[in-house]
Backbone atoms as SQL, in Angstrom:
CREATE TABLE atoms (id INTEGER PRIMARY KEY, chain TEXT, resi INTEGER, resn TEXT, atom TEXT, x REAL, y REAL, z REAL);
INSERT INTO atoms VALUES
  (1, 'A', 1, 'MET', 'N', -28.232, -7.571, -5.261),
  (2, 'A', 1, 'MET', 'CA', -28.085, -7.957, -4.494),
  (3, 'A', 1, 'MET', 'C', -27.610, -9.433, -4.364),
  (4, 'A', 2, 'ASP', 'N', -27.869, -10.084, -5.778),
  (5, 'A', 2, 'ASP', 'CA', -27.561, -12.147, -4.657),
  (6, 'A', 2, 'ASP', 'C', -26.515, -12.366, -4.274),
  (7, 'A', 3, 'ILE', 'N', -25.482, -11.619, -4.518),
  (8, 'A', 3, 'ILE', 'CA', -24.082, -11.521, -4.544),
  (9, 'A', 3, 'ILE', 'C', -24.377, -12.033, -2.431),
  (10, 'A', 4, 'LEU', 'N', -24.795, -11.808, -1.978),
  (11, 'A', 4, 'LEU', 'CA', -24.930, -11.891, -0.633),
  (12, 'A', 4, 'LEU', 'C', -25.788, -13.172, 0.025),
  (13, 'A', 5, 'GLN', 'N', -26.020, -13.563, -1.216),
  (14, 'A', 5, 'GLN', 'CA', -26.778, -15.282, -0.796),
  (15, 'A', 5, 'GLN', 'C', -25.282, -15.681, -1.524),
  (16, 'A', 6, 'ASN', 'N', -23.983, -15.409, -1.763),
  (17, 'A', 6, 'ASN', 'CA', -22.988, -16.019, -2.668),
  (18, 'A', 6, 'ASN', 'C', -21.816, -16.937, -1.086),
  (19, 'A', 7, 'PRO', 'N', -22.676, -18.326, -0.457),
  (20, 'A', 7, 'PRO', 'CA', -21.089, -18.511, 0.247),
  (21, 'A', 7, 'PRO', 'C', -19.316, -17.905, 0.732),
  (22, 'A', 8, 'VAL', 'N', -19.757, -18.086, -0.845),
  (23, 'A', 8, 'VAL', 'CA', -17.739, -17.839, -1.185),
  (24, 'A', 8, 'VAL', 'C', -16.875, -16.329, -0.243),
  (25, 'A', 9, 'LEU', 'N', -18.302, -15.038, -0.619),
  (26, 'A', 9, 'LEU', 'CA', -18.635, -14.126, -0.066),
  (27, 'A', 9, 'LEU', 'C', -18.420, -14.643, 1.051),
  (28, 'A', 10, 'TRP', 'N', -19.026, -14.955, 2.046),
  (29, 'A', 10, 'TRP', 'CA', -19.347, -14.921, 3.654),
  (30, 'A', 10, 'TRP', 'C', -17.432, -15.999, 3.772),
  (31, 'A', 11, 'LEU', 'N', -17.415, -16.847, 3.927),
  (32, 'A', 11, 'LEU', 'CA', -16.251, -17.384, 3.536),
  (33, 'A', 11, 'LEU', 'C', -15.072, -16.973, 3.041),
  (34, 'A', 12, 'VAL', 'N', -15.335, -16.230, 2.408),
  (35, 'A', 12, 'VAL', 'CA', -13.705, -14.688, 2.114),
  (36, 'A', 12, 'VAL', 'C', -13.824, -13.897, 4.038),
  (37, 'A', 13, 'VAL', 'N', -14.878, -13.494, 4.237),
  (38, 'A', 13, 'VAL', 'CA', -15.440, -12.924, 5.271),
  (39, 'A', 13, 'VAL', 'C', -15.410, -13.178, 6.774),
  (40, 'A', 14, 'LEU', 'N', -14.991, -14.522, 6.466),
  (41, 'A', 14, 'LEU', 'CA', -14.862, -15.286, 8.397),
  (42, 'A', 14, 'LEU', 'C', -13.434, -16.038, 8.041),
  (43, 'A', 15, 'LEU', 'N', -13.011, -16.522, 6.954),
  (44, 'A', 15, 'LEU', 'CA', -11.184, -15.951, 6.449),
  (45, 'A', 15, 'LEU', 'C', -10.669, -15.001, 6.880),
  (46, 'A', 16, 'LEU', 'N', -11.280, -13.060, 6.228),
  (47, 'A', 16, 'LEU', 'CA', -10.581, -12.478, 6.904),
  (48, 'A', 16, 'LEU', 'C', -10.483, -12.209, 8.606),
  (49, 'A', 17, 'THR', 'N', -11.854, -12.659, 9.034),
  (50, 'A', 17, 'THR', 'CA', -11.761, -12.360, 10.271),
  (51, 'A', 17, 'THR', 'C', -10.458, -12.939, 10.777),
  (52, 'A', 18, 'VAL', 'N', -10.974, -14.491, 10.818),
  (53, 'A', 18, 'VAL', 'CA', -9.942, -15.633, 11.342),
  (54, 'A', 18, 'VAL', 'C', -8.065, -14.384, 11.740),
  (55, 'A', 19, 'SER', 'N', -8.063, -14.111, 10.463),
  (56, 'A', 19, 'SER', 'CA', -6.475, -14.085, 10.405),
  (57, 'A', 19, 'SER', 'C', -6.714, -12.734, 11.079),
  (58, 'A', 20, 'GLY', 'N', -7.690, -12.025, 10.555),
  (59, 'A', 20, 'GLY', 'CA', -7.121, -10.455, 11.311),
  (60, 'A', 20, 'GLY', 'C', -6.932, -10.525, 12.714),
  (61, 'A', 21, 'VAL', 'N', -8.159, -11.716, 13.864),
  (62, 'A', 21, 'VAL', 'CA', -8.046, -11.866, 15.186),
  (63, 'A', 21, 'VAL', 'C', -6.281, -12.228, 15.031),
  (64, 'A', 22, 'ALA', 'N', -6.063, -13.834, 14.526),
  (65, 'A', 22, 'ALA', 'CA', -4.768, -14.167, 15.173),
  (66, 'A', 22, 'ALA', 'C', -4.053, -12.917, 15.202),
  (67, 'A', 23, 'PHE', 'N', -3.716, -11.871, 13.857),
  (68, 'A', 23, 'PHE', 'CA', -2.677, -10.814, 13.964),
  (69, 'A', 23, 'PHE', 'C', -2.619, -10.096, 14.980),
  (70, 'A', 24, 'SER', 'N', -4.240, -9.727, 15.289),
  (71, 'A', 24, 'SER', 'CA', -4.269, -9.395, 16.640),
  (72, 'A', 24, 'SER', 'C', -3.679, -10.312, 18.156),
  (73, 'A', 25, 'TYR', 'N', -3.843, -10.835, 18.201),
  (74, 'A', 25, 'TYR', 'CA', -3.375, -12.244, 18.820),
  (75, 'A', 25, 'TYR', 'C', -1.712, -11.788, 19.237),
  (76, 'A', 26, 'VAL', 'N', -1.028, -11.369, 18.517),
  (77, 'A', 26, 'VAL', 'CA', -0.020, -11.859, 18.458),
  (78, 'A', 26, 'VAL', 'C', 0.705, -10.183, 19.038),
  (79, 'A', 27, 'LYS', 'N', 0.079, -9.268, 18.356),
  (80, 'A', 27, 'LYS', 'CA', 0.003, -8.168, 18.388),
  (81, 'A', 27, 'LYS', 'C', 0.188, -7.695, 20.432),
  (82, 'A', 28, 'TYR', 'N', -1.473, -8.342, 20.934),
  (83, 'A', 28, 'TYR', 'CA', -1.795, -8.521, 22.248),
  (84, 'A', 28, 'TYR', 'C', -0.389, -8.992, 23.310),
  (85, 'A', 29, 'GLU', 'N', -0.516, -10.489, 22.668),
  (86, 'A', 29, 'GLU', 'CA', 0.578, -11.145, 23.588),
  (87, 'A', 29, 'GLU', 'C', 2.614, -10.406, 23.027),
  (88, 'A', 30, 'PHE', 'N', 2.458, -9.935, 22.331),
  (89, 'A', 30, 'PHE', 'CA', 3.889, -8.590, 22.282),
  (90, 'A', 30, 'PHE', 'C', 3.678, -7.836, 23.865),
  (91, 'A', 31, 'GLY', 'N', 2.408, -7.190, 23.852),
  (92, 'A', 31, 'GLY', 'CA', 1.732, -6.143, 24.994),
  (93, 'A', 31, 'GLY', 'C', 1.637, -6.728, 26.250),
  (94, 'A', 32, 'LYS', 'N', 1.825, -7.908, 26.530),
  (95, 'A', 32, 'LYS', 'CA', 2.363, -8.562, 27.670),
  (96, 'A', 32, 'LYS', 'C', 3.467, -8.524, 28.092),
  (97, 'A', 33, 'GLU', 'N', 4.222, -8.145, 27.328),
  (98, 'A', 33, 'GLU', 'CA', 5.885, -7.814, 27.779),
  (99, 'A', 33, 'GLU', 'C', 5.647, -6.361, 28.675),
  (100, 'A', 34, 'GLY', 'N', 4.566, -5.811, 28.172),
  (101, 'A', 34, 'GLY', 'CA', 4.682, -4.221, 29.656),
  (102, 'A', 34, 'GLY', 'C', 5.339, -3.154, 28.372),
  (103, 'A', 35, 'TRP', 'N', 4.805, -1.968, 29.181),
  (104, 'A', 35, 'TRP', 'CA', 4.972, -0.857, 28.664),
  (105, 'A', 35, 'TRP', 'C', 6.768, -0.460, 28.855),
  (106, 'A', 36, 'GLU', 'N', 7.441, -1.049, 29.474),
  (107, 'A', 36, 'GLU', 'CA', 8.697, -0.129, 29.242),
  (108, 'A', 36, 'GLU', 'C', 9.349, -1.408, 27.812),
  (109, 'A', 37, 'ALA', 'N', 8.628, -2.628, 28.068),
  (110, 'A', 37, 'ALA', 'CA', 9.383, -2.944, 26.317),
  (111, 'A', 37, 'ALA', 'C', 9.143, -2.659, 25.975),
  (112, 'A', 38, 'ILE', 'N', 7.923, -2.387, 25.579),
  (113, 'A', 38, 'ILE', 'CA', 7.565, -1.324, 24.205),
  (114, 'A', 38, 'ILE', 'C', 7.733, -0.239, 23.885),
  (115, 'A', 39, 'LEU', 'N', 8.449, 0.948, 25.273),
  (116, 'A', 39, 'LEU', 'CA', 9.032, 2.221, 25.238),
  (117, 'A', 39, 'LEU', 'C', 10.448, 1.953, 24.411),
  (118, 'A', 40, 'LYS', 'N', 11.148, 0.599, 25.187),
  (119, 'A', 40, 'LYS', 'CA', 11.941, -0.099, 24.505),
  (120, 'A', 40, 'LYS', 'C', 12.179, -0.094, 23.104),
  (121, 'A', 41, 'ARG', 'N', 11.010, -0.318, 22.213),
  (122, 'A', 41, 'ARG', 'CA', 11.637, -1.158, 21.410),
  (123, 'A', 41, 'ARG', 'C', 10.774, 0.207, 20.674),
  (124, 'A', 42, 'HIS', 'N', 9.766, 0.722, 20.888),
  (125, 'A', 42, 'HIS', 'CA', 9.771, 2.402, 20.119),
  (126, 'A', 42, 'HIS', 'C', 9.744, 3.428, 20.897),
  (127, 'A', 43, 'PRO', 'N', 10.491, 3.884, 21.171),
  (128, 'A', 43, 'PRO', 'CA', 10.344, 5.043, 21.767),
  (129, 'A', 43, 'PRO', 'C', 9.870, 6.182, 21.543),
  (130, 'A', 44, 'GLY', 'N', 9.198, 6.197, 20.268),
  (131, 'A', 44, 'GLY', 'CA', 8.442, 7.513, 19.948),
  (132, 'A', 44, 'GLY', 'C', 7.650, 7.285, 19.537),
  (133, 'A', 45, 'PHE', 'N', 6.753, 6.127, 21.023),
  (134, 'A', 45, 'PHE', 'CA', 5.836, 6.011, 21.379),
  (135, 'A', 45, 'PHE', 'C', 4.902, 7.158, 21.979),
  (136, 'A', 46, 'GLY', 'N', 5.858, 7.032, 23.309),
  (137, 'A', 46, 'GLY', 'CA', 5.770, 8.108, 24.401),
  (138, 'A', 46, 'GLY', 'C', 5.242, 7.978, 25.685),
  (139, 'A', 47, 'GLN', 'N', 5.935, 8.323, 27.014),
  (140, 'A', 47, 'GLN', 'CA', 4.673, 8.132, 27.837),
  (141, 'A', 47, 'GLN', 'C', 3.674, 8.614, 27.930),
  (142, 'A', 48, 'GLU', 'N', 3.212, 9.806, 27.392),
  (143, 'A', 48, 'GLU', 'CA', 2.043, 11.108, 27.130),
  (144, 'A', 48, 'GLU', 'C', 1.174, 10.165, 26.695),
  (145, 'A', 49, 'ARG', 'N', 1.422, 9.338, 25.040),
  (146, 'A', 49, 'ARG', 'CA', 0.832, 8.333, 24.997),
  (147, 'A', 49, 'ARG', 'C', -0.180, 7.334, 25.693),
  (148, 'A', 50, 'VAL', 'N', 1.435, 6.685, 26.450),
  (149, 'A', 50, 'VAL', 'CA', 0.786, 5.143, 26.850),
  (150, 'A', 50, 'VAL', 'C', -0.104, 5.759, 28.053),
  (151, 'A', 51, 'ASP', 'N', 0.192, 6.752, 28.666),
  (152, 'A', 51, 'ASP', 'CA', -0.902, 7.074, 30.306),
  (153, 'A', 51, 'ASP', 'C', -2.596, 7.384, 29.130),
  (154, 'A', 52, 'ARG', 'N', -2.275, 8.312, 28.311),
  (155, 'A', 52, 'ARG', 'CA', -3.769, 8.156, 27.431),
  (156, 'A', 52, 'ARG', 'C', -4.335, 7.153, 27.275),
  (157, 'A', 53, 'VAL', 'N', -3.519, 6.081, 26.539),
  (158, 'A', 53, 'VAL', 'CA', -4.172, 4.545, 26.511),
  (159, 'A', 53, 'VAL', 'C', -4.878, 3.923, 27.557),
  (160, 'A', 54, 'THR', 'N', -3.661, 4.038, 28.378),
  (161, 'A', 54, 'THR', 'CA', -4.124, 3.810, 30.167),
  (162, 'A', 54, 'THR', 'C', -5.221, 4.383, 30.437),
  (163, 'A', 55, 'ASN', 'N', -5.560, 5.148, 30.448),
  (164, 'A', 55, 'ASN', 'CA', -6.673, 6.179, 30.867),
  (165, 'A', 55, 'ASN', 'C', -7.740, 5.796, 29.946),
  (166, 'A', 56, 'MET', 'N', -7.660, 5.133, 29.132),
  (167, 'A', 56, 'MET', 'CA', -8.780, 4.997, 28.068),
  (168, 'A', 56, 'MET', 'C', -9.397, 3.720, 28.254),
  (169, 'A', 57, 'TYR', 'N', -8.347, 2.865, 28.453),
  (170, 'A', 57, 'TYR', 'CA', -8.621, 1.345, 29.382),
  (171, 'A', 57, 'TYR', 'C', -8.791, 1.704, 30.227),
  (172, 'A', 58, 'ASP', 'N', -9.020, 2.274, 31.176),
  (173, 'A', 58, 'ASP', 'CA', -9.224, 2.181, 32.957),
  (174, 'A', 58, 'ASP', 'C', -10.633, 2.810, 33.028),
  (175, 'A', 59, 'ARG', 'N', -11.278, 3.581, 31.895),
  (176, 'A', 59, 'ARG', 'CA', -12.231, 4.415, 31.877),
  (177, 'A', 59, 'ARG', 'C', -13.035, 3.615, 30.809),
  (178, 'A', 60, 'HIS', 'N', -13.126, 2.456, 29.800),
  (179, 'A', 60, 'HIS', 'CA', -14.130, 2.189, 29.181),
  (180, 'A', 60, 'HIS', 'C', -14.055, 0.681, 29.148),
  (181, 'A', 61, 'GLY', 'N', -12.943, 0.209, 29.743),
  (182, 'A', 61, 'GLY', 'CA', -12.870, -1.452, 29.740),
  (183, 'A', 61, 'GLY', 'C', -12.399, -1.770, 28.598),
  (184, 'A', 62, 'SER', 'N', -12.351, -3.051, 28.470),
  (185, 'A', 62, 'SER', 'CA', -11.928, -3.649, 27.178),
  (186, 'A', 62, 'SER', 'C', -12.891, -3.338, 26.173),
  (187, 'A', 63, 'VAL', 'N', -13.869, -2.954, 25.525),
  (188, 'A', 63, 'VAL', 'CA', -15.138, -2.406, 25.069),
  (189, 'A', 63, 'VAL', 'C', -14.078, -1.584, 23.873),
  (190, 'A', 64, 'VAL', 'N', -12.630, -0.984, 24.837),
  (191, 'A', 64, 'VAL', 'CA', -11.950, 0.127, 23.309),
  (192, 'A', 64, 'VAL', 'C', -11.305, -0.915, 22.681),
  (193, 'A', 65, 'LEU', 'N', -11.537, -2.426, 22.649),
  (194, 'A', 65, 'LEU', 'CA', -11.471, -2.872, 21.463),
  (195, 'A', 65, 'LEU', 'C', -12.125, -3.107, 20.018),
  (196, 'A', 66, 'LEU', 'N', -13.423, -2.857, 20.431),
  (197, 'A', 66, 'LEU', 'CA', -14.160, -2.232, 19.438),
  (198, 'A', 66, 'LEU', 'C', -13.179, -1.374, 18.514),
  (199, 'A', 67, 'ALA', 'N', -12.511, -0.922, 18.707),
  (200, 'A', 67, 'ALA', 'CA', -11.442, 0.238, 17.911),
  (201, 'A', 67, 'ALA', 'C', -10.548, -0.235, 17.012),
  (202, 'A', 68, 'SER', 'N', -10.036, -2.070, 17.205),
  (203, 'A', 68, 'SER', 'CA', -9.282, -2.590, 16.391),
  (204, 'A', 68, 'SER', 'C', -10.114, -2.922, 15.406),
  (205, 'A', 69, 'ALA', 'N', -11.356, -2.318, 14.790),
  (206, 'A', 69, 'ALA', 'CA', -11.575, -2.592, 13.499),
  (207, 'A', 69, 'ALA', 'C', -11.195, -1.467, 12.639),
  (208, 'A', 70, 'ILE', 'N', -11.205, -0.561, 12.430),
  (209, 'A', 70, 'ILE', 'CA', -10.181, 0.481, 12.221),
  (210, 'A', 70, 'ILE', 'C', -9.213, 1.240, 11.771),
  (211, 'A', 71, 'PRO', 'N', -8.168, 0.603, 10.331),
  (212, 'A', 71, 'PRO', 'CA', -6.818, 0.445, 10.361),
  (213, 'A', 71, 'PRO', 'C', -5.868, 1.495, 10.920),
  (214, 'A', 72, 'GLY', 'N', -4.975, 1.332, 11.514),
  (215, 'A', 72, 'GLY', 'CA', -3.928, 1.983, 11.710),
  (216, 'A', 72, 'GLY', 'C', -4.828, 2.384, 13.637),
  (217, 'A', 73, 'ILE', 'N', -5.412, 2.306, 14.184),
  (218, 'A', 73, 'ILE', 'CA', -5.808, 2.240, 15.619),
  (219, 'A', 73, 'ILE', 'C', -5.767, 0.673, 15.889),
  (220, 'A', 74, 'ASP', 'N', -5.686, -0.302, 14.970),
  (221, 'A', 74, 'ASP', 'CA', -6.186, -1.563, 15.388),
  (222, 'A', 74, 'ASP', 'C', -4.608, -1.828, 16.691),
  (223, 'A', 75, 'THR', 'N', -3.740, -1.693, 15.753),
  (224, 'A', 75, 'THR', 'CA', -1.932, -1.987, 16.541),
  (225, 'A', 75, 'THR', 'C', -2.194, -1.708, 18.150),
  (226, 'A', 76, 'LEU', 'N', -2.776, 0.104, 17.785),
  (227, 'A', 76, 'LEU', 'CA', -1.988, 0.686, 20.072),
  (228, 'A', 76, 'LEU', 'C', -3.804, 0.038, 20.002),
  (229, 'A', 77, 'VAL', 'N', -4.811, -0.055, 20.292),
  (230, 'A', 77, 'VAL', 'CA', -5.552, -0.830, 21.111),
  (231, 'A', 77, 'VAL', 'C', -4.688, -2.202, 21.100),
  (232, 'A', 78, 'THR', 'N', -4.556, -3.079, 20.529),
  (233, 'A', 78, 'THR', 'CA', -4.097, -4.355, 20.649),
  (234, 'A', 78, 'THR', 'C', -2.691, -4.880, 21.410),
  (235, 'A', 79, 'VAL', 'N', -1.705, -3.580, 20.851),
  (236, 'A', 79, 'VAL', 'CA', -1.233, -3.853, 22.178),
  (237, 'A', 79, 'VAL', 'C', -1.112, -3.707, 23.768),
  (238, 'A', 80, 'ALA', 'N', -1.890, -2.598, 23.736),
  (239, 'A', 80, 'ALA', 'CA', -2.238, -1.964, 24.256),
  (240, 'A', 80, 'ALA', 'C', -2.840, -2.712, 25.735),
  (241, 'A', 81, 'ALA', 'N', -4.010, -3.579, 25.178),
  (242, 'A', 81, 'ALA', 'CA', -4.876, -4.561, 25.645),
  (243, 'A', 81, 'ALA', 'C', -3.839, -5.452, 26.596),
  (244, 'A', 82, 'GLY', 'N', -2.646, -5.886, 25.729),
  (245, 'A', 82, 'GLY', 'CA', -1.731, -6.555, 26.583),
  (246, 'A', 82, 'GLY', 'C', -1.015, -6.171, 27.783),
  (247, 'A', 83, 'ALA', 'N', -1.209, -4.869, 27.216),
  (248, 'A', 83, 'ALA', 'CA', -0.114, -3.963, 28.772),
  (249, 'A', 83, 'ALA', 'C', -0.568, -3.373, 29.619),
  (250, 'A', 84, 'VAL', 'N', -1.724, -3.379, 29.514),
  (251, 'A', 84, 'VAL', 'CA', -3.121, -3.051, 30.445),
  (252, 'A', 84, 'VAL', 'C', -3.765, -4.188, 31.519),
  (253, 'A', 85, 'GLY', 'N', -3.713, -5.711, 31.169),
  (254, 'A', 85, 'GLY', 'CA', -3.506, -6.567, 31.208),
  (255, 'A', 85, 'GLY', 'C', -5.373, -7.216, 30.981),
  (256, 'A', 86, 'VAL', 'N', -5.406, -6.311, 29.901),
  (257, 'A', 86, 'VAL', 'CA', -6.755, -7.364, 29.515),
  (258, 'A', 86, 'VAL', 'C', -6.641, -9.294, 29.473),
  (259, 'A', 87, 'LYS', 'N', -7.985, -9.673, 30.200),
  (260, 'A', 87, 'LYS', 'CA', -8.483, -11.024, 29.831),
  (261, 'A', 87, 'LYS', 'C', -8.339, -11.644, 28.449),
  (262, 'A', 88, 'LYS', 'N', -7.952, -12.671, 28.455),
  (263, 'A', 88, 'LYS', 'CA', -7.380, -13.120, 27.024),
  (264, 'A', 88, 'LYS', 'C', -8.836, -13.925, 26.473),
  (265, 'A', 89, 'GLY', 'N', -9.985, -13.614, 27.586),
  (266, 'A', 89, 'GLY', 'CA', -11.225, -14.648, 26.707),
  (267, 'A', 89, 'GLY', 'C', -12.216, -13.149, 26.454),
  (268, 'A', 90, 'PRO', 'N', -12.801, -12.090, 26.744),
  (269, 'A', 90, 'PRO', 'CA', -12.684, -10.545, 26.565),
  (270, 'A', 90, 'PRO', 'C', -11.756, -9.793, 26.021),
  (271, 'A', 91, 'PHE', 'N', -11.025, -9.559, 25.440),
  (272, 'A', 91, 'PHE', 'CA', -9.873, -9.946, 24.358),
  (273, 'A', 91, 'PHE', 'C', -10.418, -10.458, 23.379),
  (274, 'A', 92, 'LEU', 'N', -10.171, -11.587, 23.099),
  (275, 'A', 92, 'LEU', 'CA', -10.610, -12.288, 21.573),
  (276, 'A', 92, 'LEU', 'C', -12.003, -12.379, 21.428),
  (277, 'A', 93, 'ILE', 'N', -13.194, -11.854, 22.399),
  (278, 'A', 93, 'ILE', 'CA', -14.199, -11.659, 22.068),
  (279, 'A', 93, 'ILE', 'C', -14.825, -10.327, 20.732),
  (280, 'A', 94, 'TRP', 'N', -13.755, -9.515, 22.045),
  (281, 'A', 94, 'TRP', 'CA', -14.007, -7.679, 21.618),
  (282, 'A', 94, 'TRP', 'C', -12.948, -7.670, 20.340),
  (283, 'A', 95, 'VAL', 'N', -12.355, -8.217, 19.922),
  (284, 'A', 95, 'VAL', 'CA', -11.421, -8.330, 18.937),
  (285, 'A', 95, 'VAL', 'C', -12.084, -9.248, 17.336),
  (286, 'A', 96, 'THR', 'N', -13.127, -10.162, 18.206),
  (287, 'A', 96, 'THR', 'CA', -13.765, -10.531, 17.139),
  (288, 'A', 96, 'THR', 'C', -14.870, -10.553, 16.082),
  (289, 'A', 97, 'ILE', 'N', -15.711, -8.929, 17.195),
  (290, 'A', 97, 'ILE', 'CA', -16.666, -8.801, 17.132),
  (291, 'A', 97, 'ILE', 'C', -16.112, -7.443, 15.731),
  (292, 'A', 98, 'ALA', 'N', -14.718, -6.767, 16.529),
  (293, 'A', 98, 'ALA', 'CA', -14.644, -6.146, 15.692),
  (294, 'A', 98, 'ALA', 'C', -14.482, -6.565, 14.557),
  (295, 'A', 99, 'LYS', 'N', -13.471, -7.040, 14.225),
  (296, 'A', 99, 'LYS', 'CA', -12.834, -7.468, 13.086),
  (297, 'A', 99, 'LYS', 'C', -14.030, -8.000, 11.935),
  (298, 'A', 100, 'MET', 'N', -15.158, -8.825, 12.725),
  (299, 'A', 100, 'MET', 'CA', -16.305, -9.903, 11.935),
  (300, 'A', 100, 'MET', 'C', -17.137, -8.442, 11.231),
  (301, 'A', 101, 'ALA', 'N', -17.171, -7.080, 12.100),
  (302, 'A', 101, 'ALA', 'CA', -17.921, -5.868, 11.209),
  (303, 'A', 101, 'ALA', 'C', -17.472, -5.288, 10.436),
  (304, 'A', 102, 'ARG', 'N', -15.892, -5.214, 10.445),
  (305, 'A', 102, 'ARG', 'CA', -15.357, -4.395, 9.320),
  (306, 'A', 102, 'ARG', 'C', -15.014, -5.372, 8.102),
  (307, 'A', 103, 'PHE', 'N', -15.282, -6.633, 7.869),
  (308, 'A', 103, 'PHE', 'CA', -14.444, -7.111, 7.113),
  (309, 'A', 103, 'PHE', 'C', -16.351, -7.752, 6.666),
  (310, 'A', 104, 'SER', 'N', -16.671, -7.720, 7.279),
  (311, 'A', 104, 'SER', 'CA', -19.222, -7.800, 6.815),
  (312, 'A', 104, 'SER', 'C', -19.212, -6.260, 6.020),
  (313, 'A', 105, 'LEU', 'N', -18.948, -5.219, 6.469),
  (314, 'A', 105, 'LEU', 'CA', -19.092, -4.117, 5.846),
  (315, 'A', 105, 'LEU', 'C', -18.069, -3.541, 5.192),
  (316, 'A', 106, 'LEU', 'N', -17.077, -4.157, 4.745),
  (317, 'A', 106, 'LEU', 'CA', -15.533, -3.857, 3.562),
  (318, 'A', 106, 'LEU', 'C', -17.122, -4.890, 1.999),
  (319, 'A', 107, 'ALA', 'N', -17.521, -6.506, 2.724),
  (320, 'A', 107, 'ALA', 'CA', -17.894, -7.047, 1.758),
  (321, 'A', 107, 'ALA', 'C', -19.022, -6.684, 1.396),
  (322, 'A', 108, 'LEU', 'N', -19.608, -5.668, 2.273),
  (323, 'A', 108, 'LEU', 'CA', -20.944, -5.068, 2.096),
  (324, 'A', 108, 'LEU', 'C', -20.960, -4.255, 1.084),
  (325, 'A', 109, 'LEU', 'N', -19.579, -3.039, 0.948),
  (326, 'A', 109, 'LEU', 'CA', -19.064, -2.080, 0.050),
  (327, 'A', 109, 'LEU', 'C', -18.910, -2.731, -1.417),
  (328, 'A', 110, 'LEU', 'N', -18.310, -4.065, -0.961),
  (329, 'A', 110, 'LEU', 'CA', -17.641, -4.682, -2.199),
  (330, 'A', 110, 'LEU', 'C', -19.392, -5.040, -3.309),
  (331, 'A', 111, 'VAL', 'N', -19.965, -5.359, -2.482),
  (332, 'A', 111, 'VAL', 'CA', -21.212, -5.516, -2.772),
  (333, 'A', 111, 'VAL', 'C', -21.887, -4.489, -3.758),
  (334, 'A', 112, 'LEU', 'N', -22.293, -3.253, -3.046),
  (335, 'A', 112, 'LEU', 'CA', -23.190, -2.212, -3.496),
  (336, 'A', 112, 'LEU', 'C', -21.735, -1.869, -4.637),
  (337, 'A', 113, 'ILE', 'N', -20.594, -1.115, -4.714),
  (338, 'A', 113, 'ILE', 'CA', -20.081, -1.480, -5.936),
  (339, 'A', 113, 'ILE', 'C', -20.055, -2.312, -6.769),
  (340, 'A', 114, 'VAL', 'N', -20.176, -3.290, -7.043),
  (341, 'A', 114, 'VAL', 'CA', -20.134, -4.571, -8.047),
  (342, 'A', 114, 'VAL', 'C', -21.911, -4.507, -8.756),
  (343, 'A', 115, 'ASP', 'N', -22.947, -3.875, -7.944),
  (344, 'A', 115, 'ASP', 'CA', -23.925, -3.828, -8.260),
  (345, 'A', 115, 'ASP', 'C', -24.214, -2.816, -9.321),
  (346, 'A', 116, 'GLY', 'N', -23.632, -1.515, -8.404),
  (347, 'A', 116, 'GLY', 'CA', -23.325, -0.583, -9.460),
  (348, 'A', 116, 'GLY', 'C', -23.204, -0.211, -10.367),
  (349, 'A', 117, 'ILE', 'N', -21.564, -1.364, -10.641),
  (350, 'A', 117, 'ILE', 'CA', -21.064, -1.115, -12.359),
  (351, 'A', 117, 'ILE', 'C', -21.639, -2.118, -12.787),
  (352, 'A', 118, 'ARG', 'N', -22.420, -2.912, -12.222),
  (353, 'A', 118, 'ARG', 'CA', -23.523, -4.267, -13.499),
  (354, 'A', 118, 'ARG', 'C', -24.597, -2.800, -13.764),
  (355, 'A', 119, 'ARG', 'N', -24.767, -2.172, -13.291),
  (356, 'A', 119, 'ARG', 'CA', -26.414, -1.840, -14.153),
  (357, 'A', 119, 'ARG', 'C', -25.766, -0.672, -15.252);
């Protein structure tokens, strides 16, 4: 597990986190155009899904953005954050936590795999 002490690994995690947050922020800005613009560009999204996502934010607030760590869900929750009016500060905090956790776990998994191969 010496690789966990490798600063290059953590630099890669940091760069992936920053780029993940940046891409999420672009999606957040798209969401700020509102649900009508989203539904116009993506009619398959549907009003039912809009209602479910809006209710999720109403119940749980911006902590929902922790789900942006999950591939496939990240676009939904980040676009929706813009559409429901999540403030920029909480958005950036929660998405940074989510992306950092995601890429740190992936790094740890990589270390375990590499360590297992070496044995």
